[in-house]
N, C-alpha and C positions, 0 to 999 in steps of 0.2 A: 504495500500499500504506500500510498503518497508520505502517509505520518510515519512509517517504519522507515522507509528512504532518509527522511529527516534526520531521525534518530541516528542512524548509521552515521550521516555525515558530519553530525554533531562528534561522534566517536573517532571518526577519521580525522578530525582537526587537532583533534588530542593525540592522535596516532598515524600520522598520515602514511607512514610505511607499512601496517598492520596489514598482512596480505589475508586474513580470514576476513578482515571486515573489508577489504578492497573486493573480494569476492562476492559478500553479501551485497554489497551495491550494486555490483556490474549485473548481477542476476536480478534485483528491484528495477532497474533499470530495462533490462529485457522484459520482464514481467509487464511494464508498461510500454512496451513497442518502441523504447528510445534507443535502437539500436546503435546510433553514433556513439552515444554516450556511452552504453556499455563497452564498444571497442574500445574507447579511450581508458575505460579502467583496466581492461585485461591488457592493453598494451602499456599500461602503467606496471601492472604486474610483472610481466616479463622483462622490462627494465629493471625490475628490482632482482629478479630472480630468472635468467634467461633459461632455466631448468625446471621450470614450472609448467609442465606437460598440459595440465589441465586447462590453463589458460590459452595457450597456444592451440588446442582443442576448439575452445571456444570460439577464439578468433577465427579460425579456418571455418568454422560452422557458420558464426555470422555474416563474414564475407562472403562465402559461397551461397547464402539465402538472398543475399542482396546483390548478386551476380557480380559480385569483385572478385573473379576467377583469379587473377594475377597474384592479388594479396592471399586468396586462400589458398593457393599452391605454395606460397612461401610460407604460409603458417604451419600446413601439412608437412613440409620438409623439413621445418623445425621439429614436429612431432616425432617423424621418422628418423632422425637424427639421435633424438633421445630415446626413443624405442623403435628399433627398425623393424620387428615385428607387429606393429599396432596395424590391425587390419582396418579399421574404421577409419584411419589416416591415410592408408594405401588405396582404400577404395574412393574415397573424395578428392584425393590428390590427382586418381586417372580421371575422376570426372570433371575436375578442372581443367586439366590438360585436355579433354574430349571438347571442352565448350571453349576451348582456346584455338581449336583447329590443330591442335598438336596431336594428330591421331595415332601416329607411331609410338609415341611415348605413351598416349594413353592405353593402347592394346597392350605393351610391355607390361604395364602394371595389371592390368584386367588379368591377364596370361598368370601373373603369381597368385591374383587375390583368389581366382577362381579353383585354384587347385587345393584352398584353405576352407573354403565355404561350402555349407551345404545347400545353399539358396544360388543353385548355378543357373536357372533358368535367366535371371535376370541380366546377370553376367554375359552369358552366351550372347544375348543380344546387343548388348553393349559391345562386345568383341565383334559379331557380325558387323554392325552398323561400323565400328573402325574400320575393318578391312574393306567394307563398301567405300567408304570415303577415302581410301587410300588405294582405291581401285585393284585391290587385290582380291579379286572377284570369285578365284576358286577357293580361298582360306572363308571369305563371308560366307560362300555357299555350303562348306562344311559344316559352320556353326548355326546356318537358317535350317540346314537339315535336322540336327539336333533338335530345334526348335520345333521344326516340322513334324517330328517323330511324338513330339509330347503333346502338340495340338495338331492335327491336321488342318482345321478351319480358322486358325488365327489369319486374320487379313491382313495385318503387318507383317507377319511372317511371308505369306504367299507373295505380297508386293516385293518384300525385298529380294526373295528368289528371282520374281520376273525382272526386276529393276537388274540384279547382277548377271541373270542369264543374257539380258539385251547388252549391257556393259561390256561382257567378255567376249560377245559377240562381235561387238564394234571393235574390240581391241585385236581381235583375231583377223576381221577383216583388214584393219589400218595395217597389220604385219604381212596380210598376204598381198598386197597392192600389186607387186612387182608380177607375182605368178598369176593372180587374175587378170591382168593385163595381156597375161599370152594365152588367154582363154581358159584359166583353171576354172574350177566350179566348186561350190561347196560352202554352206551356210546353215548355222543352227536355224536361222530364223525360217529357212525354206527347206529343212529337212537335209541337209547336206552332211555328209559322213566325216567329212575331214575335220571338221571343229572339235577341238578335244575336249570341250565343256558340255557337248551336247547332251550328255545323259548324265545329269549332277548327281 
C-alpha cells in the first residue's frame, strides 16, 4: 500500500544501504505498477552488491516486461555469470535475444534449455521459429515435425511447416538456376523429385 511504502521510505532515510528495506521498497513500487521506480531501486541494490542475484533477476524480468530487451539481456547475463546453471535466466536471455532478432544466439540458448526442462513443447516452437528466421528450413522442419506429432491440428505448426517447405523450395530453386537454365526440371511445389526436402 501507499502507506506501507511511506513507512519503508522513512526507514531508508535512516539506513539508505539496507538491502532488505530496498527490496521491500522495490516490491511496493512493483505492486503499484511504478516499474521505473522499482528498476531504480533494484539498480541501487546491485550497485551496493553486484552479486545480488535476485535483484538482477528482478531487473531482467522488469526490463523484459517493458520490452527493454537489451537491458534485460544484460541483467540475465549477470545472473548467469553468478549462477551459470540458472534455467530461468537462460530461457529469458534466449527470449531477449530472439526479440532482438539475434536468432542464432537465441537458438543456441534454447537448445541448452530444452535439454533441462520437461516443458519441451513451447521450447520446440521457439527453436523452430528461430531456425525459420535463420532460413535454416531443414532444422526448422525437424522441430515443427515434433510439434506436429504432438498436435496434428495445430494451425500455427501447419503454417510453419508450409512456410518452411516453400522457403526451402525457394532456396533450392535459387541454387539450381544454372542447371534449370539448361533445361533441368524438378521443384517441390510441382512434385519434382529432385528437391531434397520434398518429403519432410
